[in-house]
N, C-alpha and C positions, 0 to 999 in steps of 0.2 A: 521431462524437464531438462533444460540445458542452459548453456551460457552461449552467447553469440557475440561476434565482433566482425568488423570489416572496414575496408579503406578504399576510397576512390581517389586516384591521383593521376591526371593526364600525363604527368612526367614519369610515371612508374611508381610501383609499390615495392618497398623493401620486404622481401620474404621474411626476414628475421623479425621485422616489427610486428607483423600479423601473428607470427608464431609466439612471440613474447606476450602479445595481448591475449592470445588463446591459453597460454600456460598460466597466466595470472589467475584465470578463472577455473582452474582445475577442479576446485571444490564444487563447482556448479554441475560438473559432469565427469565423474571419475571413471565411467565405464569405457569411454572411447573419446578420441579427439582427432580433429583433422583441419587442414587448411586447403584452400584452392585459389589458384590464380587463373584469370582468363588469359587467353592466348596473347593479347596485347600487353599484358602485365600492367594494366591500369586499374584493375580491380582485384581485390582479395577478400575472401570470406573465411571466417574461422568459426569453429564450434567445439564445445565440450559437451558430451552427451551423458545424461543419466537415463539409462534405458528403462522405459516403463511400458510402452506399447510396441509390440513386435520386437523382440529382443534379437532378432537375426542381425548379424553384422551388415547385411545389405541395406539396412535402415540407418546406418551410421551417416553422419553429416560432415560437410556439406553434401546435400543430395541433389541429384541432377535429372533433368528430363531432356537428354541430348537431342532428340528429334525436333524439339521446339526451341533449343538454345536457352533453356532455363535452368537456373541453379538457386539453391536456397539454403540459408541457415536458420533454424527455427528453435524457438524456446517456448515450452508450454504444452497444452493439450487441446485438441479439438474433440470434445466429448461426443458430439454427434457425427463424427467423421464418416461413419458407415452410410449415412443418408446421402450427402452429396456424392460419395463414392458410387453408390448405386446409380444416381442420376447420370454421372460421368460415364459409367460403364454402358448405360443404355445408349449414350451418344457415341459409343465406339472407342472409348479410352481404354487402354490396356495398362495394368499396374504391374510393377516388378516386386513390390513389397506389400505388407499389410499395415504400414504405418499411416498415421494421420498426416505427417509431413508431406508425403507424396500426394495426398489429396489436395493439399494447398497449391502445390505445383500445377497439377492438372486443372484444378479449379480456375487458377489464373489463366491458364492456356485457353480455356473455354469461355470464361465470363469476364476476364480482365479484372479491374479493381472491384467490380461488383461482387466478385467471389466472396469478399469478406462478410457480406450480409448473410451468407449461408453457414458461417462458422459459429458454433456455440461453444465457447470455451474461454480459456485464458491463453494469451499468446503475445509473443514479440518475435517478429521475423524480418528478414531481409531477403528479398527475391530479385535476382538479376535476370533481366531479359536481354540477351546478347544481340538479338536482332534489332531491337529498338534502342540499344545502349541506355537502358533505364534500369534504376534501382528502386524498388518499392520497399519501404521500411514501415512496418505497422505495429501498433500496440493495441491491446484488447480494450473493450469498451469501458470497463470499470478500472483500468490501470493496475491489474493484479501483477502483470509481468512488466519489467522496466525496459526503457530504451534511453540511453544517454548518447548524445551525438556532438560531434565537433565539426564546425564549418568555418574555415578560414581561407579566403581566396577561392581557389579552384580545388581545394582539398576538402573531402567530406569523409568522415569516419563515424562509426557507431559502436556501441558496446552495451553489455548488460550492467556493468558497474563502473563507477567513477575511477576506481583504482586501475582499471585497464588503460586509462589515459595518464593519471597522475604518476604512475610508476614507470612510465616510458618517457625518457628524456626527449624523444623526437617531438613530443607535443609540448610546446611552450605555453605553460599555463600561469595565470596570474589571479590572485585572490579578487573576488568580487565583494568589495566592502559592503555594498548595499544588500547583498545576500546575507552576509554575516549579521548585518543590522536587523534584517528581517527575521532572523532566528529568534531574537528576543520577543518579537511580536507574535509569531506563530508557533514557536517551539520546533520548527523545522523550516527548511528553505522551500518555498512554494514554487511549483512549476510555473513557467518553464526554466526558471533560474537553477543554477547550482552554485556551489561555493567558488567556482572559477568562471571568469568572464567568458572564456572560450568554449565552455561546455553548456549544453542545454539538455533539459529533459523533454522527451516527446510526451505531450499531454495524453491522457486517457481518451480513447475514442477518436484518436487522430492517426493519420498516416502521412509519411513524407514521400515525395517522388523526386529523385535526383536524375536530371537528364540535361545534357548540354551544359554541364558545369553550373546549373541552376537548381535551387532547392524550392520545392512547393510543399506547403503544409495544408492538409485537408482534414476537416472535421467530418467524420463519417457517421457519428452516432451521438445522440444525446436523449435524455428523457424529454419528451415533448407533450405527453398527455398527462394532465394533472387533474384528478377528480372528474374525469369524463365518463367513467364507467358507472352509470347510475343503477346500481343493483342493490338488493336488500342485504342486510346484515348476514342472514343465513347463507345467501349465495356467495357473499364475499368470503365467509369462513370456508365454504367448500372450495372456492377458487384458490385461496391461499394454501390449503392443505394439499390440493392437487399439484399446484406449482412447486411447493416445497418438496414433495415426495419425488416428483419427476427430476428436479434439479439435483437432489441428493443421489438418486439411483443412477443418473447419468455419470456422476463422478466416482462410481465404483468401478468403472471400466479401467482395467489394468491387467497387465501380465506379470505383476509383481505384488507382494503383500501390501494390503491396505489397512489402515487403522484410523482412529479419530482422536483428536486432542480434546479432552473433556474437562472443562474448567468447573463445571457444576452450575453454570448459568443456564438460562433458558435456550440460548442460541446454540451452544454446543450440545446441550441435552437433546434438542430437537434433531440436530444433525446426526448424533449417535443413535437416536431411537430409529429414525428412518433408514439409516445406513444398515444397522443390524437387521432390520425388517427385510431389507432387500438383498442381504448377503446369504450365502448358502453354507456359512460356517461361522463360529464365534469370532468376532473381531477383537483386536487389541484396542484398548482405550488407555489413554495416558493423562495422568493428573499430577499437578505439582502444588505443594503448599508452602507457606512461609510462617515464620514466627509471628504471632499476633495478627495474621492476615491470611485466612485460609477458607476455602469453600470445599475442602476435601470430603466432608460428610455428605454434601449434596451430590458430589460426583460419584460417590459410592452408592447412593440411592439409585442413581440412574444405571450405573454399571451393573448392580445387582439385579435391577429390573429387566435389563436386556440380556443378562448372563454373558457379558463380555469377559475377555481375559484382561483384567484390570491391573495397570502398573501405576504405582504411587511412589513419589520421592518428596522429600523436604528439602528446602533450600534456606540457608541462613547467611548471616552477614560475613561469616568467616569465608565461605564460598565466594560471595560477592567481591570481597577484597582481591581474591586471586583472579577473578574473571573480569573485573571492571576494565582495566586497560585494554584488554584484548578485544572485548565485545563493543566498547564504546566507539572504536573506529571501523566497525564493519561497514558503515554507511559510506565512507570515503569523504564525508563532510560533517559538520556539526548537526546533531539530531537530538532533540531534547526529550525523547520518550524513553523513560526508564524501564518500561515493560519489555525492552529488548532482553533484559535478564531472564524473566520467566519464559519468554517466547523462545529464546535460544536453548535454555535448559530442557524445556519440554520437547523441543525438536531433537536434541541429543538423545533423550530417552526414547523417543519414537523410533529413531534411526536404528537403534540396537535391534528392533524387531521387525520394522517395516520399511518400505521405501517411499510410500505415499501415505499422507495423513490428511483427513478432512477436518477443517476447523469451522468455528461459528462466527468468523469475522464478517461484518457487514449488516448484522441484524439490527444494531442500534440505529444505523443511518436509514434503513429502509422501513423500519417499523416504529420510529419515534421512540428510541430507547434511552436517550441521555438525559440525566437530570438537569443539565444546563438548559435544555429546551424549556423546562418548567420554570427555571430561575429567570430566563430571559423574558418569558411571558409575564412573569410577576413584576419585573422591574421596567419592562419596556414602556416608554412614554412617561416615566417619572422624573425625567431629567430636564424639564422645562420651567421649573419654578424660578421666581425672580432673583432669589439670593444664592443661586447655584454657585456662581463664581466665588463669592465670599466664603461660602461654606466649604468649597473645594480647597481654597487656599488654607483654611483652618485645618482641614483634615491632613493635608500634605505637610503642614508645619508641625503639628502636634501629635500625629499618630506615627509610631515607629514604622520605618520602611519594612514592607513585607508582613506587617502584623495582621492578624485576623480582623481586628477592629477597623484598620485602615481599608482593607479589601472590602469589607461589608459596607462601610460607609460610601465607598466609591461607587457601589452599584446604583446608588441614587443620584449620582452626579454625572454620569457618563452618557454620551450619545450612543446610538445603536452599535456602531462599530467598536468604540472604546468598551462598551458593556460586553460585547461578544469576546473581545480580547481578553478582558479580566476573567470571564467565565471559562475561557479556554486555557487559562493559566499563564497568559502572556503579560508583557509589560506595556502599558500605554505610554504615550510620549512623556507625560509628567514623571513617570517612574524611571524612564531611560535617562532623564536628566540627572538622576541621583547616581547613576552607574557609570556613564560614559564620559570620556575626556571632552574638554571644551571644543577642540578642533572638530572632532567628530560630530558633535551636536550642532555646530555651525553648518557643517556640510549637509546635514539632514534636516535643517530647520524647516524647510518648505517641502519635505519629502511626504508623500502619501503613505503612511505606515500601513494602511489597510487596503492597498491596491488589489491584492489577490482576492479578498472577500468581496470587494466592490464589484469585481468582474462578474460575480455569480450571484449577486444579491438581486433577487426578483421581487421587487416591491409590490408587484401586481398579484403575487400568490398569497394565499392565506398564511398566517405566521408560522403555524406548524409545518406546513409543506416547504415554506421558504427556508427555514432552518435546516430541514432534512436535505434539501437540494444543495444548499451551501456546503454542508459537510460531505455530501456525495461527490462534489466536484473539487473539494480542497483537502480537508483533513483525511478523508478516506484514501485517496490515491497517494497523497504526498507524505503521510505519516504512517497510517496503519498498514497499507500494502507494502511500503518501503521496508518497514520493520519486519513484517512476516516474510517477505522474499529474502532479505539479507540473513535473517536469523535461521530460517529453514535451509537455505542454500549453503550456508556456511558449514553445515554438517551433511550436505548432499541428500536432503530430504525434500520431496515434492509435497508442498502444502497446497491443498485445494479448498476453495471457498464456495460452497454450493449456494449460500445465501446471497451471493453476488452474481448468480446466474442472471443474465440481462433480461430474460423473459419474466423471471420472478420480480426483478426490480421494476420493470415497466408495469406489470400487473398491480404491484403495491401502490405505486404513485398514482395510477389511474383510478384507484378507489376514491370515493367521496371523502373529503377531509374529516368529516365527523365520524366516519367509521374507523379511520386510522388513529384519531386522537380526540379525546374529550377535553384536553388541556390539563388533565389531572393524572390519568393513568398511563404510565409508560407501557409501550408495546401492547396497546389495548386490543387491536385485531389479532395480533400474534398470539397473545394469551388466550383469547376466545378460540382461536383455531387449535390450539394445543390442549385445551381443556378436554379431558377424556382420553388424551393421548399420553401426556406426560404426567407423572405424579404431581398431586396438588401442592406438595411441599416445594417443588421447583417453581411453580407458577406463583405462589404467594410470598416467597422469600423477597426481602429487600434487594435491590440491585447492588452488585459489588464488582467493580471493574477488575480486569486481569492486570493487576499492578502490584508493586512491591511496597513494603513499609519504609519508604525512603527516608522520612525524617527520623525514624528510629535508627536506621542503618548508618546514616551519614554521621551520627555522633560517634560511631566506632571507627570512622575513617578520617582522622584529623589531617593526615597528609593531603588528602583530597579536598576535604571541606574547608580547611582553614587557608584560603588563598587570598592574595591581595592583587589588586590591579597593578599593571607595570607601566601604565601611562600610554601604551600603544593603542589600546581600544578602550579598556576600562580606566577609570581615574587612577592615577598613580597613588599607591598606598592604601586605596579603599579596601576595607575588609569586605570581600564579596559575600552576598547572602548564600545560604546553603540550598540554593535553588538548582535543580539538576541541569536545566538548560544553560544557566549562567556558567556553571562549573565545567560542563562539557565544552562550551564555546571557549572558555579560558584554556582548557587543555589542548583544544585544536589549534589555538593561536600560538601555543608554545611549541608545536611540532617541529 
């Protein structure tokens, strides 16, 4: 795991600028760092390395293949790197290191852009071909690793984090008000937008090609097979078990200590179970609990069953007060996911013992695990009754803003995207009218609030698959993976997500819809596959997300919770609701 950056400028690159961008991301790779300029001084690459595979200094980056004029800065891991390496060696390639990064260099030399289809892992990299004067910037299929880029005129730059641009005065940035507005809808800023007009996020499963001062965006991967694998339930269970164990075993490849983040839910329990099964020594497992909100008893059941070295800590509101300001700005832009707190804390715990930790992220998206899927199915199609408009006006007038009664009533009044917005915890247009100043409302009167969801809404798919795919393309890469990357990298921990192995994802989506979901049981096929593997208490317990007791905590943080709009974005004098997204956005606007 590392941090990357680079600049292309035909008029020359300032060495001090790429060095500063590299230093800003020191936390992403404390083991070594380096920068490199091409002979023409029109391109610079930077890297901070967290050494995980091949600890030899020869694998420090940027890494080069001088015989072919290739250089690379790489972030992530290619878990199956030994497979393409053997292919390349059979074709006559000679390697100087044992790193997966060098395999990417030689893979491009042999197969060009098609090399990416041979890589199984999480990655973000930039590869310079000096012969073709071409820069190839790629992001992994599921968006586990980030790429932020800047393209103004004939200058192109990229980085792992927004702060590598926002903290460098050479990049003239301006707020993208539409992206800040989007935060209230989604709880995050959806790709390809960032909080700044001049910066963009490279989307998951895409790569960029910069050549002749022109930028080309290419989508190289997507889920394309939905319900096409017509197999029996028993065969589906065997397939899922096989793919799970293979994906988890692959992610144990490391030259440094590995552990697991164990929440006590079925996803992290599955990862922990198969990880320990495939390890040759007791692994460390890490769990965190909160006042009034804990699954530690279930985490202990799994830890005891696999006989791991289990580490537990409790987190309370007093700790949250100290950590809030520091952790809220890890993203470099407003981000309304309060689980940044437990994610960062459990990452801190893990880093005291290990350098790599496997997590259970992604299980809800690929195995139909969110309660909102059930709620959407229940209320979908109930918004077409004749008096909808009058009833809606009544609800907005007489139910208190953000009250449970108002939210529940709205579920029967909203169209598909408004319904999804409310279920995701966002603000539909009618609620934004209660929050935002009049000038801003006029500016966004005809704005499509749901543009990001609309891009990936496949109406031809069965409802269950449609909602999973929507989350896979939006919420997963833009919220969950951003949170996990920033929280883990802030403490120099490599987080790995085996449930997002692209072969497992493809296998799960290809199963018949009725095997993945009966419309009632969350994670139906996953639970069936884990029956007889995990303790029954883990499989039968109600779902509980990895979150904090926010509404309890916020009462103890009056300085943060009791805020009023200043008229610039929110209505002047308006007492802002104790909604985490709203309050984070307000703090960001005050920066």
